[in-house]
C-alpha positions as semicolon CSV with decimal commas, in nm:
position;residue;x (nm);y (nm);z (nm)
1;M;0,000;0,000;0,000
2;T;0,166;0,319;-0,118
3;R;-0,092;0,561;0,028
4;E;-0,082;0,675;0,390
5;A;-0,265;0,415;0,599
6;P;-0,522;0,486;0,872
7;A;-0,349;0,514;1,209
8;S;-0,498;0,202;1,372
9;L;-0,468;-0,027;1,067
10;L;-0,313;-0,363;1,157
11;P;0,056;-0,355;1,056
12;S;0,000;-0,679;0,861
13;L;-0,228;-0,487;0,622
14;E;0,006;-0,202;0,534
15;A;0,127;-0,374;0,215
16;V;-0,223;-0,479;0,097
17;D;-0,350;-0,279;-0,202
18;F;-0,720;-0,228;-0,130
19;V;-0,973;-0,072;-0,368
20;C;-1,338;0,019;-0,321
21;P;-1,546;-0,302;-0,326
22;R;-1,837;-0,123;-0,498
23;C;-1,673;0,077;-0,780
24;R;-1,309;-0,048;-0,748
25;G;-1,194;0,310;-0,722
26;E;-0,882;0,429;-0,545
27;L;-0,896;0,469;-0,168
28;A;-0,768;0,757;0,041
29;T;-0,721;0,783;0,416
30;D;-0,995;0,971;0,600
31;G;-0,908;0,986;0,968
32;D;-0,920;0,630;1,099
33;A;-1,095;0,499;0,787
34;F;-1,064;0,456;0,412
35;R;-1,265;0,670;0,172
36;C;-1,325;0,599;-0,195
37;S;-1,228;0,900;-0,405
38;P;-1,464;0,831;-0,700
39;C;-1,783;0,731;-0,511
40;N;-1,709;0,900;-0,174
41;R;-1,805;0,595;0,036
42;R;-1,631;0,561;0,371
43;Y;-1,499;0,236;0,519
44;P;-1,419;0,251;0,893
45;L;-1,191;0,026;1,099
46;T;-1,277;-0,189;1,401
47;G;-0,985;-0,306;1,611
48;G;-0,749;-0,231;1,320
49;I;-0,951;-0,428;1,062
50;P;-1,116;-0,234;0,774
51;D;-1,489;-0,288;0,720
52;F;-1,556;-0,311;0,345
53;R;-1,896;-0,480;0,371
54;V;-2,150;-0,413;0,098
55;L;-2,387;-0,694;0,202
56;R;-2,450;-0,774;0,568
57;D;-2,379;-1,095;0,753
58;P;-2,692;-1,313;0,715
59;Y;-2,705;-1,389;1,088
60;L;-2,650;-1,050;1,255
61;S;-2,704;-0,691;1,148
62;V;-2,392;-0,476;1,111
63;E;-2,471;-0,306;1,443
64;E;-2,517;-0,642;1,620
65;D;-2,199;-0,778;1,467
66;L;-1,995;-0,477;1,575
67;A;-2,139;-0,497;1,927
68;R;-2,038;-0,861;1,950
69;S;-1,697;-0,777;1,803
70;R;-1,641;-0,527;2,083
71;R;-1,723;-0,796;2,338
72;I;-1,465;-1,022;2,173
73;L;-1,207;-0,743;2,172
74;D;-1,270;-0,686;2,546
75;V;-1,139;-1,037;2,624
76;L;-0,913;-1,101;2,324
77;D;-0,589;-1,043;2,515
78;R;-0,671;-1,267;2,811
79;L;-0,869;-1,568;2,685
80;P;-0,689;-1,849;2,501
81;F;-0,849;-1,967;2,179
82;P;-1,064;-2,257;2,318
83;D;-1,198;-2,034;2,596
84;L;-1,264;-1,752;2,352
85;L;-1,470;-1,988;2,135
86;A;-1,675;-2,098;2,436
87;H;-1,721;-1,735;2,537
88;Y;-1,833;-1,642;2,187
89;W;-2,099;-1,912;2,169
90;S;-2,220;-1,821;2,518
91;L;-2,319;-1,485;2,364
92;S;-2,534;-1,658;2,103
93;E;-2,859;-1,715;2,290
94;E;-3,036;-1,821;1,971
95;T;-2,806;-2,126;1,933
96;P;-2,910;-2,439;2,133
97;P;-2,640;-2,543;2,386
98;P;-2,574;-2,885;2,222
99;L;-2,501;-2,711;1,892
100;R;-2,272;-2,460;2,066
101;E;-2,059;-2,749;2,194
102;R;-2,058;-2,904;1,847
103;F;-1,950;-2,576;1,687
104;V;-1,663;-2,534;1,932
105;A;-1,543;-2,889;1,866
106;T;-1,568;-2,833;1,488
107;A;-1,364;-2,513;1,513
108;M;-1,094;-2,691;1,713
109;R;-1,064;-2,943;1,426
110;G;-1,070;-2,670;1,164
111;E;-0,697;-2,646;1,101
112;E;-0,686;-3,015;1,003
113;R;-0,980;-2,960;0,765
114;A;-0,797;-2,669;0,602
115;R;-0,487;-2,886;0,554
116;R;-0,684;-3,159;0,378
117;T;-0,843;-2,895;0,156
118;L;-0,497;-2,774;0,055
119;A;-0,394;-3,136;-0,005
120;A;-0,619;-3,144;-0,314
121;L;-0,348;-2,940;-0,490
122;S;-0,036;-3,115;-0,609
123;P;0,291;-3,036;-0,427
124;A;0,406;-2,847;-0,738
125;E;0,089;-2,633;-0,739
126;R;0,119;-2,558;-0,368
127;G;0,484;-2,467;-0,416
128;R;0,396;-2,208;-0,683
129;L;0,144;-2,025;-0,466
130;R;0,280;-1,687;-0,369
131;S;-0,034;-1,488;-0,295
132;V;-0,359;-1,637;-0,160
133;L;-0,691;-1,485;-0,060
134;E;-0,914;-1,670;0,185
135;V;-1,284;-1,591;0,160
136;G;-1,473;-1,696;0,471
137;T;-1,187;-1,700;0,723
138;G;-1,410;-1,786;1,019
139;T;-1,193;-1,895;1,310
140;G;-0,868;-1,879;1,111
141;N;-0,834;-2,242;1,007
142;L;-0,659;-2,179;0,675
143;L;-0,453;-1,890;0,808
144;A;-0,302;-2,131;1,059
145;A;-0,266;-2,421;0,814
146;A;-0,104;-2,208;0,541
147;D;0,141;-2,025;0,767
148;G;0,491;-2,109;0,645
149;V;0,345;-2,268;0,328
150;V;0,217;-1,959;0,144
151;P;0,432;-1,643;0,154
152;R;0,137;-1,404;0,148
153;I;-0,221;-1,475;0,259
154;V;-0,505;-1,232;0,326
155;G;-0,808;-1,350;0,522
156;T;-1,159;-1,208;0,476
157;D;-1,498;-1,270;0,631
158;V;-1,836;-1,097;0,621
159;A;-1,849;-1,119;1,004
160;M;-1,611;-0,883;1,182
161;R;-1,643;-1,082;1,505
162;W;-1,493;-1,395;1,352
163;L;-1,188;-1,212;1,224
164;H;-1,098;-1,109;1,578
165;V;-1,150;-1,467;1,700
166;A;-0,910;-1,579;1,423
167;R;-0,645;-1,342;1,556
168;R;-0,648;-1,531;1,888
169;R;-0,596;-1,865;1,712
170;L;-0,283;-1,733;1,543
171;R;-0,152;-1,578;1,864
172;D;-0,193;-1,903;2,056
173;A;0,011;-2,079;1,786
174;A;0,285;-1,813;1,814
175;R;0,226;-1,712;1,453
176;P;0,240;-1,359;1,310
177;E;-0,064;-1,132;1,321
178;P;-0,265;-1,215;1,007
179;A;-0,371;-0,972;0,734
180;L;-0,752;-0,946;0,769
181;A;-1,035;-0,751;0,605
182;C;-1,410;-0,760;0,664
183;C;-1,607;-0,808;0,340
184;G;-1,834;-1,053;0,164
185;G;-1,726;-1,277;-0,121
186;E;-1,965;-1,107;-0,363
187;F;-1,783;-0,771;-0,330
188;L;-1,409;-0,802;-0,272
189;P;-1,190;-0,492;-0,213
190;F;-0,904;-0,606;-0,438
191;R;-0,790;-0,541;-0,794
192;D;-0,845;-0,787;-1,078
193;G;-0,594;-1,073;-1,080
194;S;-0,440;-0,986;-0,742
195;F;-0,396;-1,345;-0,618
196;D;-0,265;-1,678;-0,740
197;A;-0,550;-1,858;-0,564
198;V;-0,868;-1,799;-0,368
199;V;-0,944;-2,058;-0,099
200;S;-1,280;-2,093;0,073
201;V;-1,334;-2,362;0,336
202;A;-1,686;-2,441;0,462
203;T;-1,829;-2,113;0,331
204;L;-2,010;-2,179;0,003
205;E;-2,317;-2,326;0,175
206;F;-2,373;-1,991;0,352
207;V;-2,368;-1,791;0,028
208;P;-2,715;-1,717;-0,115
209;D;-2,588;-1,617;-0,463
210;A;-2,319;-1,873;-0,542
211;K;-2,279;-1,754;-0,902
212;A;-2,200;-1,398;-0,790
213;F;-1,963;-1,538;-0,528
214;L;-1,769;-1,757;-0,773
215;S;-1,761;-1,485;-1,037
216;E;-1,615;-1,231;-0,795
217;C;-1,360;-1,479;-0,658
218;S;-1,258;-1,558;-1,017
219;R;-1,214;-1,186;-1,090
220;V;-0,943;-1,142;-0,825
221;V;-0,756;-1,459;-0,934
222;A;-0,481;-1,416;-1,192
223;P;-0,516;-1,599;-1,529
224;G;-0,422;-1,962;-1,479
225;G;-0,501;-1,937;-1,109
226;I;-0,714;-2,155;-0,885
227;L;-1,027;-2,137;-0,673
228;L;-1,011;-2,406;-0,404
229;L;-1,334;-2,480;-0,218
230;S;-1,464;-2,729;0,033
231;A;-1,837;-2,787;-0,005
232;V;-2,097;-2,987;0,186
233;N;-2,296;-3,224;-0,036
234;R;-2,668;-3,151;-0,035
235;F;-2,747;-3,519;-0,097
236;T;-2,516;-3,676;0,159
237;I;-2,645;-3,993;0,320
238;G;-2,474;-3,886;0,643
239;R;-2,585;-3,625;0,893
240;E;-2,599;-3,266;0,775
241;P;-2,287;-3,129;0,951
242;H;-2,424;-2,794;1,072
243;V;-2,727;-2,931;1,258
244;A;-2,642;-3,303;1,293
245;L;-2,965;-3,425;1,128
246;W;-3,020;-3,696;0,869
247;G;-3,176;-3,630;0,530
248;V;-3,207;-3,250;0,539
249;G;-3,084;-3,204;0,183
250;F;-3,329;-3,456;0,038
251;L;-3,620;-3,236;0,143
252;P;-3,747;-2,959;-0,087
253;R;-3,556;-2,641;-0,008
254;A;-3,872;-2,469;0,116
255;W;-3,917;-2,739;0,385
256;Q;-3,560;-2,761;0,516
257;A;-3,561;-2,468;0,760
258;G;-3,892;-2,571;0,917
259;Y;-3,775;-2,930;0,959
260;V;-3,453;-2,819;1,130
261;R;-3,639;-2,574;1,352
262;R;-3,879;-2,848;1,469
263;R;-3,610;-3,112;1,522
264;Q;-3,324;-2,903;1,664
265;G;-3,466;-2,564;1,751
266;A;-3,198;-2,412;1,529
267;S;-3,195;-2,173;1,236
268;F;-3,133;-2,313;0,888
269;E;-3,270;-2,030;0,673
270;N;-2,921;-1,916;0,574
271;V;-2,777;-2,255;0,477
272;H;-2,787;-2,329;0,104
273;L;-2,687;-2,690;0,038
274;R;-2,584;-2,770;-0,320
275;S;-2,538;-3,090;-0,515
276;R;-2,244;-3,192;-0,734
277;G;-2,447;-3,120;-1,046
278;E;-2,537;-2,773;-0,923
279;L;-2,172;-2,692;-0,854
280;R;-2,067;-2,814;-1,198
281;R;-2,327;-2,590;-1,361
282;L;-2,221;-2,292;-1,150
283;A;-1,857;-2,345;-1,243
284;A;-1,941;-2,367;-1,613
285;A;-2,148;-2,047;-1,589
286;C;-1,837;-1,872;-1,453
287;S;-1,609;-2,025;-1,722
288;L;-1,428;-2,238;-1,465
289;E;-1,320;-2,600;-1,500
290;A;-1,416;-2,807;-1,194
291;D;-1,245;-3,114;-1,046
292;F;-1,399;-3,289;-0,744
293;F;-1,190;-3,468;-0,482
294;L;-1,298;-3,686;-0,190
295;P;-1,105;-3,565;0,116
296;D;-0,951;-3,787;0,383
297;L;-0,938;-3,725;0,755
298;G;-0,600;-3,739;0,920
299;D;-0,528;-3,961;1,219
300;E;-0,532;-3,669;1,465
301;E;-0,871;-3,546;1,344
302;A;-1,015;-3,899;1,344
303;R;-0,913;-3,953;1,707
304;R;-1,134;-3,661;1,812
305;L;-1,447;-3,816;1,661
306;S;-1,708;-4,013;1,851
307;S;-1,702;-4,394;1,822
308;G;-1,999;-4,384;1,582
309;A;-1,831;-4,121;1,363
310;R;-1,508;-4,325;1,356
311;L;-1,703;-4,626;1,234
312;A;-1,861;-4,416;0,958
313;L;-1,513;-4,292;0,867
314;R;-1,384;-4,648;0,830
315;V;-1,674;-4,730;0,597
316;Y;-1,597;-4,415;0,397
317;Q;-1,227;-4,502;0,368
318;L;-1,310;-4,859;0,265
319;A;-1,552;-4,738;-0,004
320;K;-1,285;-4,508;-0,147
321;R;-1,067;-4,809;-0,233
322;F;-1,307;-4,931;-0,502
323;A;-1,426;-4,765;-0,820
324;A;-1,791;-4,834;-0,742
325;G;-1,749;-4,695;-0,390
326;R;-1,582;-4,379;-0,519
327;A;-1,862;-4,329;-0,771
328;L;-2,119;-4,364;-0,493
329;L;-1,933;-4,121;-0,266
330;R;-1,913;-3,862;-0,543
331;Q;-2,292;-3,854;-0,539
332;F;-2,374;-3,921;-0,173
333;G;-2,056;-3,857;0,029
334;P;-2,048;-3,591;0,303
335;E;-1,842;-3,329;0,119
336;W;-1,595;-3,259;-0,158
337;V;-1,294;-3,045;-0,217
338;V;-1,350;-2,868;-0,549
339;V;-1,062;-2,727;-0,755
340;L;-1,180;-2,465;-1,005
341;R;-0,925;-2,355;-1,263
342;K;-0,924;-2,024;-1,447
343;D;-0,803;-2,017;-1,808
344;G;-0,451;-1,884;-1,846
345;P;-0,084;-1,981;-1,862
346;G;-0,058;-2,117;-1,509
347;L;0,023;-1,994;-1,161
348;S;0,232;-1,678;-1,162
349;N;0,578;-1,639;-1,018
350;R;0,496;-1,317;-0,833
């Protein structure tokens, strides 16, 4: 960043070249905020992180999100990551306690999930990555997994509160303060072709307009670059991972939220499960070539599962050994890692 930066901007962001997410105009410093010179929109900072949101978080209003962010910032320096997660979910009165515990456990396994997402790329492809954007940073899973692997990574999320939680994860691992920005995947504050890859782990199912999301992610990837996604399968024969219920995706979309509300007392209005066929069509509509991979769980992650989940994992691993089993899992397995490739000469050497 060649312009003067706002005073409280995280030092890790000083070299990031932001533009206006709406008009992609040049930004100037306006007190402790950015301002777009062409369209005159102002983007403030919270705890050193710029807020470039055009669309709000589907779960909380901007005001509610910022209020919760301040409560996270109040304890950020004294609570270790597991305690901060528990504290965060204690603030979410609308989430049933059993699901809070499940979400904390899932977040603690998140770094392993990010590593197996990255494993879909060949060692040569991973070695050529110089600049990566993560869309949907959440609790910082990929930021932790990619540290020391990717020279430059910027994390983004539409929820400011999660970005501050992610900072704690990196601190606990004695890793550098990450470069973070608050924005949605449909409006990214970066120039065309700024990154070798965009990675998004466990985010696509929360995006209402997946075509706009993929199109915008493709815009900021250089020609020959990669979009790397993990995606829950709508038609999995296992439990839906967010609410731990069987068969949710087989119901008509209009019935899913009501079914989840009756069975779990939880919200499902903002979850958009998609099938393999839907993802292929979305990729084609964005001129992207899609490859689907069946991920594996590592030994450490498997040890944290319940006995029933470990049994299901063994069945999954056995099925993957046979062509017929792999074909079945591609249709009805729990999730995929999807590699979307953008036309061009290949990953840059920036």
